C-alpha positions in Angstrom: 45.0 12.4 -20.8 42.2 10.5 -19.0 44.7 8.6 -16.9 46.3 11.9 -15.9 42.9 13.3 -14.9 42.1 10.3 -12.8 45.5 10.5 -11.1 45.1 14.2 -10.2 41.5 13.5 -9.1 42.6 10.7 -6.8 45.4 12.8 -5.2 42.9 15.6 -4.6 40.5 13.3 -2.9 43.2 11.9 -0.7 44.5 15.3 0.2 41.1 16.5 1.5 40.0 13.4 3.3 37.4 15.1 5.5 35.5 16.7 2.7 35.9 13.7 0.4 34.4 11.5 3.2 31.4 13.9 3.6 30.8 13.9 -0.2 31.2 10.2 -0.7 29.2 9.1 2.3 26.4 11.6 1.6 26.2 10.6 -2.0 26.4 6.9 -1.1 23.4 7.2 1.3 21.4 9.0 -1.4 22.3 6.5 -4.0 21.6 3.5 -1.7 18.2 4.9 -0.8 17.4 5.7 -4.4 18.4 2.2 -5.4 16.2 0.5 -2.8 13.2 2.6 -3.7 13.8 1.9 -7.4 13.8 -1.8 -6.7 10.5 -1.4 -4.8 9.0 0.7 -7.6 10.1 -1.8 -10.3 8.7 -4.7 -8.2 5.3 -3.0 -7.9 5.1 -2.1 -11.6 6.0 -5.6 -12.7 2.7 -7.3 -11.6 0.8 -9.5 -14.0 3.2 -8.8 -16.9 4.5 -12.3 -17.1 1.3 -13.7 -18.8 1.4 -14.0 -22.5 -0.8 -11.3 -24.2 -1.0 -9.5 -20.8 -1.5 -6.2 -22.8 -4.7 -7.6 -24.3 -6.3 -9.0 -21.1 -8.8 -6.9 -19.2 -11.1 -7.4 -16.2 -14.7 -6.1 -16.1 -15.4 -3.7 -13.3 -18.9 -2.8 -12.1 -20.0 0.6 -10.9 -23.6 0.5 -9.4 -25.7 3.0 -7.6 -29.0 1.7 -6.3 -31.1 2.0 -3.1 -28.9 4.7 -1.6 -25.7 2.7 -2.0 -22.7 3.2 -4.3 -20.8 0.1 -5.1 -17.5 -0.2 -6.9 -17.0 -3.9 -7.7 -14.3 -6.0 -9.2 -17.0 -8.5 -10.2 -19.6 -8.8 -12.8 -22.9 -10.8 -13.4 -22.7 -14.6 -14.0 -23.9 -14.5 -17.7 -21.9 -11.5 -18.9 -18.7 -13.2 -20.0 -20.2 -15.8 -22.4 -23.1 -13.6 -23.7 -20.4 -11.2 -24.9 -18.2 -14.0 -26.2 -21.2 -15.2 -28.2 -22.3 -11.8 -29.5 -19.0 -10.0 -30.1 -16.2 -11.4 -32.3 -13.7 -8.9 -31.0 -13.6 -11.1 -27.9 -11.0 -13.9 -28.4 -11.6 -15.6 -25.0 -13.4 -14.9 -21.7 -13.2 -16.6 -18.3 -14.6 -16.1 -14.8 -13.4 -16.8 -11.3 -15.6 -17.2 -8.2 -13.7 -16.7 -5.0 -15.3 -18.8 -2.2 -12.6 -18.1 0.5 -10.9 -20.8 2.5 -11.5 -24.5 2.5 -10.3 -27.4 4.6 -8.6 -29.9 2.3 -7.5 -33.5 2.8 -6.8 -36.6 0.7 -9.5 -39.2 0.6 -7.4 -41.7 2.6 -6.6 -39.1 5.4 -8.6 -37.7 8.3 -6.4 -34.7 8.9 -7.4 -31.5 7.0 -5.1 -28.6 5.9 -6.5 -25.1 5.5 -6.3 -23.5 2.1 -6.9 -19.8 2.3 -7.9 -19.1 -1.3 -9.7 -21.6 -3.4 -11.6 -20.4 -6.5 -14.0 -21.8 -9.0 -12.8 -21.2 -12.6 -14.1 -21.7 -16.1 -12.5 -24.2 -18.3 -11.4 -21.3 -20.5 -9.1 -20.0 -17.7 -6.0 -21.3 -19.5 -7.1 -19.8 -22.8 -6.9 -16.3 -21.2 -4.0 -16.8 -18.9 -0.9 -18.6 -20.2 -0.2 -20.4 -16.9 1.8 -23.6 -17.9 0.4 -27.0 -17.0 2.9 -29.5 -15.7 0.3 -32.3 -16.0 -3.0 -32.5 -17.7 -4.6 -31.3 -20.9 -5.3 -27.6 -21.2 -8.4 -28.2 -23.3 -10.3 -30.2 -20.7 -8.8 -30.0 -17.2 -11.7 -28.0 -15.9 -14.4 -29.1 -18.3 -16.2 -31.6 -16.0 -18.0 -31.1 -12.6 -16.0 -32.0 -9.5 -12.6 -31.6 -11.1 -9.8 -29.4 -10.1 -6.3 -28.1 -11.0 -3.8 -27.7 -8.2 -0.5 -25.8 -8.1 2.9 -27.5 -8.1 3.3 -26.4 -4.5 0.0 -28.2 -3.5 0.9 -31.2 -5.5 3.9 -31.8 -3.3 2.0 -30.9 -0.2 -0.7 -33.4 -0.7 0.8 -36.1 -2.9 4.5 -35.9 -2.4 6.3 -37.5 -5.3 3.1 -39.2 -6.6 1.5 -38.1 -9.8 -1.7 -36.3 -8.6 -3.6 -36.6 -11.8 -6.6 -38.9 -11.3 -6.4 -38.8 -7.5 -8.9 -37.0 -5.3 -9.1 -34.4 -2.6 -12.0 -33.8 -0.2 -13.0 -30.2 0.6 -14.7 -29.3 3.9 -15.4 -33.0 4.4 -18.2 -32.8 1.9 -17.3 -32.7 -1.7 -14.7 -34.9 -3.5 -12.8 -33.5 -6.5 -10.7 -35.3 -8.9 -7.3 -33.7 -9.8 -7.1 -33.4 -13.6 -4.1 -31.0 -13.8 -1.1 -29.6 -12.1 -0.1 -26.0 -12.9 3.1 -24.2 -12.3 2.9 -22.0 -9.1 1.3 -18.7 -9.9 3.8 -15.8 -10.5 4.7 -14.0 -7.3 4.2 -10.7 -9.1 0.5 -11.3 -9.9 -2.8 -10.6 -8.2 -3.3 -14.4 -8.6 -0.2 -15.1 -6.5 -2.2 -16.8 -3.7 -4.2 -19.0 -6.0 -3.3 -22.7 -5.5 -6.5 -24.5 -6.4 -8.9 -24.0 -9.2 -12.2 -25.9 -9.2 -14.3 -26.4 -12.3 -17.1 -23.7 -12.5 -19.6 -26.4 -13.4 -19.3 -27.7 -9.8 -20.8 -24.4 -8.5 -24.5 -24.8 -8.0 -25.1 -21.0 -7.7 -24.0 -20.3 -11.3 -27.2 -19.3 -13.2 -27.2 -18.1 -16.8 -30.1 -15.6 -16.4 -29.0 -13.9 -13.1 -28.0 -10.3 -14.2 -28.6 -8.8 -10.7 -26.1 -10.8 -8.7 -22.5 -9.6 -9.2 -20.1 -12.3 -7.9 -17.8 -13.3 -10.7 -14.3 -11.8 -11.5 -14.6 -11.7 -15.2 -11.6 -11.4 -17.6 -11.6 -10.8 -21.4 -8.8 -11.5 -23.9 -9.4 -9.0 -26.7 -8.3 -9.8 -30.3 -5.4 -7.9 -31.7 -6.3 -4.5 -32.9 -9.4 -4.2 -30.7 -9.7 -0.8 -29.1 -10.8 -1.4 -25.5 -12.5 2.0 -25.1 -14.6 1.4 -28.2 -15.3 -2.2 -27.0 -16.6 -0.8 -23.7 -19.5 0.9 -25.5 -21.0 -2.6 -26.2 -21.8 -2.8 -22.5 -24.6 -0.3 -23.0 -26.2 -2.7 -25.4 -25.8 -5.6 -23.0 -27.4 -3.6 -20.2 -30.3 -2.5 -22.3 -31.0 -6.0 -23.8 -30.3 -8.2 -20.8 -30.1 -6.3 -17.5 -33.2 -4.3 -18.5 -35.3 -7.4 -19.0 -34.1 -8.8 -15.6 -35.0 -5.6 -13.8 -38.5 -5.6 -15.4 -39.0 -9.2 -14.3 -37.9 -8.7 -10.7 -39.0 -5.2 -9.9 -41.8 -4.6 -12.4 -40.1 -1.3 -13.5 -38.3 -0.5 -16.7 -34.6 0.2 -16.8 -35.4 3.8 -18.0 -37.4 4.4 -14.8 -34.6 3.1 -12.7 -32.0 5.3 -14.4 -34.2 8.4 -14.2 -34.3 8.1 -10.4 -30.5 8.6 -10.2 -29.6 5.0 -10.1 -27.1 3.6 -12.6 -25.1 0.6 -13.7 -21.8 0.8 -15.6 -19.4 -1.8 -16.8 -15.8 -0.8 -17.6 -12.6 -2.6 -18.5 -9.4 -2.3 -16.5 -6.1 -3.6 -18.0 -4.8 -6.7 -16.3 -1.5 -4.9 -15.6 -3.3 -2.0 -13.8 -5.2 -4.2 -11.3 -2.5 -4.4 -8.7 -1.8 -0.7 -8.4 -5.0 1.0 -9.7 -7.8 -1.1 -8.3 -9.2 -1.1 -4.8 -12.7 -2.4 -5.1 -15.0 -4.8 -3.3 -14.4 -8.4 -4.1 -10.8 -8.2 -5.3 -9.1 -11.5 -5.7 -6.3 -10.3 -3.5 -5.2 -7.2 -1.6 -3.7 -4.8 -4.1 -1.0 -2.1 -3.9 -1.5 1.6 -4.4 -0.2 3.7 -7.3 -0.1 6.8 -5.1 2.5 5.2 -2.9 4.6 4.3 -5.9 4.5 7.9 -7.0 5.3 9.1 -3.5 8.3 6.8 -3.2 9.5 7.6 -6.7 9.5 11.3 -5.8 11.2 10.6 -2.5 13.9 8.6 -4.4 14.5 11.6 -6.7 14.6 14.0 -3.8 17.2 11.9 -2.0 19.3 11.7 -5.0 19.0 15.4 -5.7 19.8 16.2 -2.0 23.0 14.1 -2.3 24.0 15.9 -5.5 23.3 19.2 -3.9 25.7 18.3 -1.1 28.4 17.7 -3.6 27.8 21.0 -5.4 27.6 22.9 -2.1 30.9 21.6 -0.8 32.7 21.9 -4.2 31.7 25.5 -4.7 32.3 26.4 -1.1 35.8 25.2 -1.3 36.4 27.0 -4.6 38.7 29.5 -3.1 41.1 26.6 -2.0 41.4 25.6 -5.7 41.4 29.1 -7.2 45.2 29.3 -7.3 45.3 25.8 -8.9 43.0 27.1 -11.7 45.0 30.3 -12.1 48.3 28.4 -12.4 46.9 25.9 -14.9 45.4 28.7 -17.0 48.7 30.7 -16.8 50.5 27.6 -18.1 48.2 27.4 -21.1 45.4 25.1 -20.0 42.1 25.6 -21.8 38.9 25.9 -20.0 37.6 22.7 -21.6 40.5 20.7 -20.1 39.8 22.2 -16.7 36.1 21.3 -17.0 37.1 17.8 -18.0 39.5 17.6 -15.0 36.8 18.6 -12.5 34.1 16.4 -14.1 36.5 13.5 -13.9 36.9 14.1 -10.2 33.2 14.3 -9.8 32.6 11.0 -11.8 35.4 9.2 -9.9 33.8 10.3 -6.6 30.4 9.3 -7.9 31.6 5.7 -8.7 33.3 5.4 -5.4 30.0 6.5 -3.7 28.1 4.1 -6.0 30.3 1.2 -4.9 29.7 2.0 -1.3 25.9 2.5 -2.0 25.7 -1.0 -3.5 27.2 -2.4 -0.4 24.9 -0.4 1.9 21.8 -1.3 -0.2 22.7 -5.0 -0.2 23.3 -5.2 3.5 20.1 -3.2 4.3 17.9 -5.0 1.8 16.6 -7.6 4.3 15.5 -4.8 6.6 13.8 -2.9 3.7 12.1 -6.1 2.6 10.8 -6.6 6.2 9.5 -3.0 6.2 7.9 -3.2 2.8 6.7 -6.8 3.1 8.5 -7.7 -0.1 10.9 -10.4 -1.3 13.0 -8.2 -3.5 16.4 -9.6 -4.6 19.3 -7.8 -6.2 19.4 -8.6 -9.9 23.1 -9.0 -10.0 22.9 -11.3 -12.9 21.0 -8.8 -15.0 22.9 -6.8 -17.7 20.3 -4.0 -17.5 21.0 -3.6 -13.8 24.7 -3.1 -14.3 24.0 -0.9 -17.3 21.8 1.3 -15.2 24.3 1.4 -12.4 27.1 2.5 -14.7 24.8 5.1 -16.4 23.7 6.4 -12.9 27.2 6.7 -11.7 28.3 8.7 -14.7 25.1 10.7 -14.8 25.2 11.6 -11.1 28.9 12.5 -11.4 28.3 14.8 -14.3 25.1 16.2 -12.7 26.7 16.9 -9.4 30.0 18.1 -10.8 28.8 20.2 -13.7 28.2 23.5 -11.8 31.4 23.3 -9.8 33.4 22.5 -13.0 32.0 25.4 -14.9 32.2 27.7 -11.9 35.8 26.9 -11.1 37.0 26.9 -14.7 35.6 30.4 -15.1 38.1 32.0 -12.7 40.4 34.7 -14.3 44.1 33.7 -13.8 45.3 37.3 -13.1 42.7 38.0 -10.4 43.3 34.5 -8.8 47.0 34.9 -8.6 46.6 38.4 -7.1 44.1 37.0 -4.5 41.5 39.3 -6.0 39.0 36.6 -7.0 35.6 36.8 -5.3 34.3 33.3 -4.5 31.2 34.4 -2.6 29.2 36.0 -5.3 27.2 33.6 -7.5 28.7 30.6 -5.7 27.4 31.9 -2.4 23.9 32.5 -3.8 23.8 29.0 -5.3 25.0 27.4 -2.0 22.3 29.3 -0.1 19.6 28.2 -2.6 20.8 24.6 -2.4 20.7 24.6 1.4 17.2 26.0 1.3 16.2 23.2 -1.2 17.7 20.5 1.0 15.9 21.6 4.1 12.7 22.3 2.2 12.6 18.6 1.3 13.5 17.6 4.8 10.6 19.7 6.2 8.2 18.2 3.7 9.2 14.7 4.7 9.0 15.5 8.4 5.5 16.9 8.0 4.5 13.9 5.9 5.8 11.4 8.5 3.9 13.3 11.2 0.6 13.3 9.3 0.8 9.6 8.4 1.5 8.6 12.0 -1.2 10.9 13.4 -3.7 9.4 11.0 -2.7 5.9 11.9 -3.0 6.8 15.6 -6.4 8.3 14.9 -7.5 5.1 13.3 -6.3 3.1 16.2 -8.0 5.2 18.8 -11.2 6.3 17.0 -14.4 5.1 18.6 -15.6 2.5 16.1 -19.0 1.7 17.5 -17.9 -1.8 18.6 -15.2 -3.1 21.0 -12.5 -4.9 19.1 -10.3 -5.6 22.1 -10.0 -9.1 23.7 -12.1 -10.7 20.9 -10.8 -14.1 19.8 -12.0 -15.2 16.3 -12.1 -19.0 15.9 -11.8 -19.9 12.2 -13.7 -22.6 10.3 -16.4 -23.2 13.0 -18.6 -24.8 10.3 -16.5 -28.1 10.5 -18.2 -28.7 13.8 -21.5 -29.1 11.9 -24.3 -29.9 14.2 -22.0 -29.6 17.2 -21.3 -25.9 16.7 -23.8 -24.8 19.3 -22.7 -27.4 21.8 -19.1 -26.1 21.2 -20.2 -22.5 21.8 -22.0 -23.5 25.0 -19.0 -25.4 26.4 -16.7 -22.5 25.5 -19.0 -20.1 27.4 -18.5 -22.2 30.6 -14.8 -21.3 30.7 -14.0 -18.9 33.5 -12.2 -16.3 31.3 -14.9 -16.3 28.5 -17.4 -13.4 28.8 -19.5 -14.0 25.7 -19.5 -15.6 22.2 -21.3 -15.5 18.9 -21.4 -17.7 15.8 -21.4 -15.8 12.6 -19.8 -15.4 9.1 -20.0 -11.6 9.4 -17.7 -9.4 11.4 -16.7 -5.7 11.2 -13.2 -6.7 10.1 -12.3 -8.6 6.9 -14.9 -11.4 6.6 -17.8 -12.4 4.4 -20.0 -9.7 2.9 -23.5 -9.9 1.4 -26.0 -7.3 0.3 -29.7 -7.3 -0.5 -32.2 -4.8 -1.8 -35.2 -4.1 0.5 -38.5 -2.2 0.0 -41.1 -1.0 2.5 -43.9 -3.6 2.5 -46.5 -2.6 -0.1 -44.2 -0.1 -1.8 -42.1 -2.0 -4.4 -41.3 1.2 -6.2 -37.7 1.6 -7.3 -37.4 5.0 -5.7 -38.2 3.3 -2.3 -35.5 0.7 -2.6 -32.7 0.5 -0.2 -29.6 -1.6 -0.8 -27.8 -2.7 2.4 -25.4 -5.2 3.9 -27.3 -8.3 4.9 -25.7 -10.2 7.8 -26.9 -13.5 9.2 -26.1 -13.6 13.0 -27.2 -15.3 16.2 -28.8 -14.0 19.4 -25.4 -13.0 21.0 -23.9 -11.0 18.1 -24.9 -7.6 19.4 -23.8 -8.2 23.0 -20.5 -10.0 22.1 -19.3 -7.1 19.9 -20.7 -4.6 22.4 -22.8 -2.8 19.8 -25.1 0.0 21.1 -28.8 0.1 20.4 -30.3 3.5 19.5 -33.9 2.2 19.7 -35.7 -1.0 19.9 -33.9 -4.1 21.1 -31.4 -6.7 20.1 -32.3 -10.3 19.2 -33.5 -12.4 22.1 -34.0 -16.2 22.3 -37.1 -15.6 24.4 -38.8 -14.0 21.4 -39.7 -16.7 18.7 -40.9 -14.0 16.4 -37.3 -12.7 16.0 -36.9 -15.3 13.2 -38.6 -12.8 11.0 -37.1 -9.8 12.8 -34.4 -7.5 11.4 -32.1 -4.9 13.0 -30.9 -2.0 10.9 -28.3 0.6 11.6 -28.7 4.4 11.7 -27.6 4.9 8.1 -30.3 2.5 6.9 -32.9 4.2 9.0 -32.0 7.5 7.5 -32.3 6.2 4.0 -35.7 4.6 4.8 -36.9 7.9 6.1 -38.9 6.6 9.1 -39.1 8.8 12.1 -39.3 5.7 14.2 -38.4 2.5 12.2 -39.2 0.0 15.0 -42.2 -2.0 14.1 -42.2 -1.1 10.4 -42.0 -3.9 7.9 -39.7 -4.2 4.9 -39.2 -7.0 2.4 -36.6 -8.4 0.0 -37.3 -10.3 -3.2 -35.2 -12.3 -5.6 -36.0 -14.5 -8.5 -37.2 -17.3 -6.2 -39.1 -15.8 -3.3 -40.1 -12.8 -1.3 -39.6 -12.5 2.5 -41.0 -9.9 4.9 -39.1 -8.7 8.0 -40.2 -6.6 11.0 -37.7 -4.0 12.2 -37.2 -4.8 15.9 -34.3 -2.4 16.6 -31.9 0.2 15.3 -28.2 -0.3 16.2 -26.0 2.8 16.4 -23.6 3.1 13.4 -20.4 1.2 13.7 -17.5 1.0 11.3 -17.8 -2.4 9.5 -15.6 -1.3 6.6 -12.4 0.7 6.2 -12.3 4.3 7.5 -11.7 5.3 3.9 -15.5 4.8 3.4 -18.6 6.3 5.0 -20.7 4.0 7.0 -23.3 2.4 4.7 -26.6 0.8 5.3 -26.5 -2.5 7.3 -29.1 -5.1 8.4 -28.8 -8.0 10.8 -31.1 -11.1 10.6 -31.4 -14.1 12.9 -30.2 -17.0 10.8 -27.6 -19.8 11.3 -24.2 -18.8 9.7 -21.3 -20.7 11.2 -18.2 -19.7 9.3 -16.5 -18.4 12.4 -17.0 -17.9 16.1 -16.1 -14.7 17.9 -15.4 -15.0 21.7 -15.0 -12.1 24.0 -12.4 -12.8 26.7 -12.1 -11.2 30.1 -8.4 -11.0 29.5 -7.2 -12.6 32.8 -5.2 -15.4 31.2 -5.5 -15.3 27.5 -2.9 -18.0 26.8 -4.4 -20.5 29.1 -7.9 -19.8 27.8 -6.9 -20.4 24.2 -5.4 -23.8 25.3 -8.7 -24.7 27.0 -10.7 -23.7 23.9 -8.3 -25.8 21.7 -8.8 -28.8 23.9 -12.6 -28.5 23.5 -12.1 -28.1 19.7 -10.0 -31.2 19.4 -12.5 -33.2 21.4 -15.3 -32.2 19.1 -13.5 -31.9 15.8 -10.7 -34.4 15.7 -8.4 -34.1 12.7 -9.5 -30.5 12.0 -6.9 -27.8 12.3 -7.5 -25.3 15.1 -6.8 -21.8 13.9 -7.6 -18.4 15.4 -6.9 -14.7 15.3 -7.7 -11.6 17.3 -10.1 -9.0 16.1 -7.8 -6.1 16.8 -5.1 -7.7 14.7 -7.6 -8.1 11.9 -8.5 -4.4 12.2 -4.8 -3.5 12.0 -4.3 -5.6 8.9 -6.7 -3.4 7.0 -4.3 -0.5 7.4 -1.1 -2.5 7.2 -0.1 -0.8 3.9 -0.4 2.6 5.6 1.7 1.4 8.5 4.4 0.2 6.2 4.3 3.4 4.2 4.7 5.3 7.5 7.7 3.2 8.6 9.4 3.5 5.2 8.6 7.2 5.0 10.2 8.0 8.4 13.2 5.9 7.5 13.9 7.9 4.3 13.0 11.2 6.1 15.7 10.4 8.6 18.1 9.6 5.8 17.3 12.8 4.0 18.0 14.8 7.2 21.3 12.9 7.7 22.4 13.7 4.1 21.4 17.4 4.6 23.2 17.5 7.9 26.4 16.1 6.3 26.4 19.0 3.8 25.5 21.6 6.5 28.3 20.2 8.7 30.8 20.5 5.8 29.6 24.0 5.0 29.8 25.2 8.6 33.3 23.7 8.9 34.3 25.6 5.8 32.7 28.8 7.0 34.5 28.6 10.4 37.8 27.9 8.6 37.3 30.9 6.3 36.5 33.2 9.1 39.2 32.1 11.5 40.9 35.5 11.7 37.6 37.3 12.1 36.8 35.1 15.0 40.2 35.7 16.6 39.7 39.5 16.3 36.2 39.4 17.8 37.5 37.3 20.7 40.3 39.7 21.4 37.8 42.5 21.4 35.7 40.7 24.0 33.2 38.6 22.1 31.9 35.6 24.1 31.6 32.0 22.9 27.8 32.5 22.6 28.3 35.6 20.5 30.6 33.7 18.1 28.3 30.7 17.9 25.3 33.0 17.2 27.3 34.8 14.5 28.3 31.6 12.7 24.8 30.0 13.1 22.6 33.0 12.2 23.0 32.8 8.4 22.2 29.1 8.3 19.1 29.4 10.5 17.8 32.1 8.1 18.1 29.6 5.3 16.3 26.9 7.2 13.5 29.4 8.1 13.1 30.2 4.4 13.0 26.4 3.7 10.2 26.0 6.2 8.2 28.8 4.6 8.5 27.3 1.1 8.1 23.6 2.1 5.1 23.9 4.5 2.5 24.8 1.8 3.8 22.1 -0.5 3.6 19.5 2.4 0.1 20.7 3.3 -1.1 20.2 -0.3 0.5 16.7 -0.6 -0.8 15.4 2.7 -4.2 16.9 2.3 -4.5 14.9 -1.0 -3.5 11.7 0.8 -5.9 12.3 3.7 -8.8 12.8 1.2 -8.7 9.1 0.5 -10.1 8.6 4.0 -13.8 9.4 4.8 -12.7 9.8 8.4 -9.4 11.5 9.0 -7.5 14.1 11.1 -7.5 17.8 10.5 -4.1 19.3 9.8 -3.3 22.1 12.2 -0.7 24.9 12.3 1.2 23.3 15.1 2.1 20.3 13.0 3.9 22.5 10.6 5.4 24.6 13.5 6.6 21.4 15.1 8.3 20.2 11.9 9.9 23.7 11.5 11.2 23.7 15.1 12.6 20.2 14.6 14.3 21.3 11.4 15.8 24.3 13.2 17.0 22.2 16.1 18.6 19.7 13.7 20.4 22.6 11.8 21.5 24.2 15.1 22.9 21.0 16.4 24.8 20.4 13.2 26.2 23.9 12.9 26.9 24.4 16.6 29.6 21.7 16.8 31.8 23.6 14.3 30.7 27.0 15.7 31.7 26.1 19.3 34.9 24.5 18.1 35.8 27.7 16.3 34.7 29.9 19.1 36.9 28.0 21.6 40.0 28.3 19.5 42.9 30.3 20.9 42.7 33.8 19.3 46.5 34.0 19.2 46.6 30.9 16.9 43.7 32.4 14.8 45.5 35.7 14.2 48.7 33.9 13.2 47.0 31.6 10.7 47.3 32.3 7.0 
């Protein structure tokens, strides 16, 4: 019986090649898009799951409000991990990481350095918490001694070739020598540790202090014992804050913790599951740039929409052509076929078509995967060797076939044989209402995707063109200026002599991804906690303000002609507002830590500039005059950038032989902050176009069927004098009404969704009516172009042939 069903289904598909092609290609596009998005979603959801006991590993997050600043940190105080390990038996193991950024690395017998972008200090317990296999070395002691390190398998080959690295040494930044005590397997690609290639023993870090509860610099991870409830365990943080942080606050500020909390300040520690970090954490001091769970949800919904739209096409075309198969149903029923066998026949046709479409979809997805990977910045591969992948494909093919073919099967099998054979069956009743509803649904989704694409690209354009308060164009950033050591100022002076160099500054701090530091300040003589202000604390040189083209609101910038500027400080407008001074210039503020207290005189107020993402409001910022030579920013005139970079490189090599010369541009740094949004926008518009194409395929088929069904009517109208434009308007009118209804339904939904997305940005565009009107006009034009082809073709047909057709 099944073989007979398949044979009849195949004959029917071959007989109606045009409609079969529309169905198969539309369904294949939907399935291919759904497959690519599913691979993306699975890839995003798989982060950090490869570690043993991943479900019991948590990171400590810190939420702090103090001195007018709200901080959401991925780091915790130095002593927290091991105090809690000592006091709470529910904690099986704890470890910390301290990210120190990039280092220049070389072997002891070499003079040429290589740049390692992410080198971290790690506790010896790292391998107790994370089951990262060691290829060489002993897990129990690889990081137990100062000046020891573990390197990845990749770096072992890079620096030592085929030699055994254990026992050999590497020199970092031409200063400290570290002995390699272990080689670990490369970190999993699907981990927020994926870029970690070097772990240095935490005991090598001089800044680590057991009693420093105020400085939050350590990414802290806990491995909880089996059966421990993380939410209940979190309550122990309150005790830690009371017993330890409170004493530290009293010692440094002379105020009790209760007094601090009563003023509206707070400090909270919470746990986040390891497997949630990649998608659900976007905090300061993350080990790596993370993804965004919202984008996963968005793409998952888009995948479902695309699949549903493709299924809608099938249902539309199948029910529209029901009259062509009505006599077949009538004859079969007259010959004794039961309704169940007819349903089976039509479902078999749908499933066969679905599997043909699935086969084509796999080919399309495989061929376009490199393009998709480039868009999404992924390295996704097809899991052809996986049983679950093929199982899901088979299930999807069957499910989509049954889903798409269910309504046509039940609709067609319900025809009464007597009415069908007398040509008295009405195929436009319920089937017509359903088709109209499905067309509305298709274009509703298309309108939503068009609006979403427009909003995303307008927001990105707003980011690119917004006045930032500094000039990011034509600024060259030279990395690792610190290797020049005492020659750094001589290097700067020589660079400034180049004809195409306008200005330059030596600093570790820039308003694009760079170092960050914050301090708490008080007005001199007023060390009350309610007078505290927490702000960014940047060490810069005399040329920082002029190089970045920052604007002064009052006072002045640093000037080498004023020796007193060594104790001067410049604050931004946000800091001035929090301090509450009518005129801050000349006022004194001070900062104090456990070691010393230092007074600063405010010499100027710089206008607010965006030194963090536009997702955040501009916070308080201060600049002090102090050597800090991580990088050098050079403003170019832009006459011959390539030649100028070559000249700068020659100067670098003459002063820092053996050191790699690397650079980047500030505007590229700025763009990288919003790279994920740019990728989302590109992917979004790609799938929006695909959804429109699928919808148009269905509309094209329906318009062709409508024109075919109304052939005689068109002939009569032409004989009576109707023009081509009259006929085209007649055939297009009904479809345009459906598209207009889709616009009315889809626009409010699109507004809500994009308004939610924009709320993530402190600075964003306002959605206006013309954005939705534009999307609606575009949808109408697309529908008109799709329908008009068939309408014009029908309108130009010879009426004599039309009236003779049966």
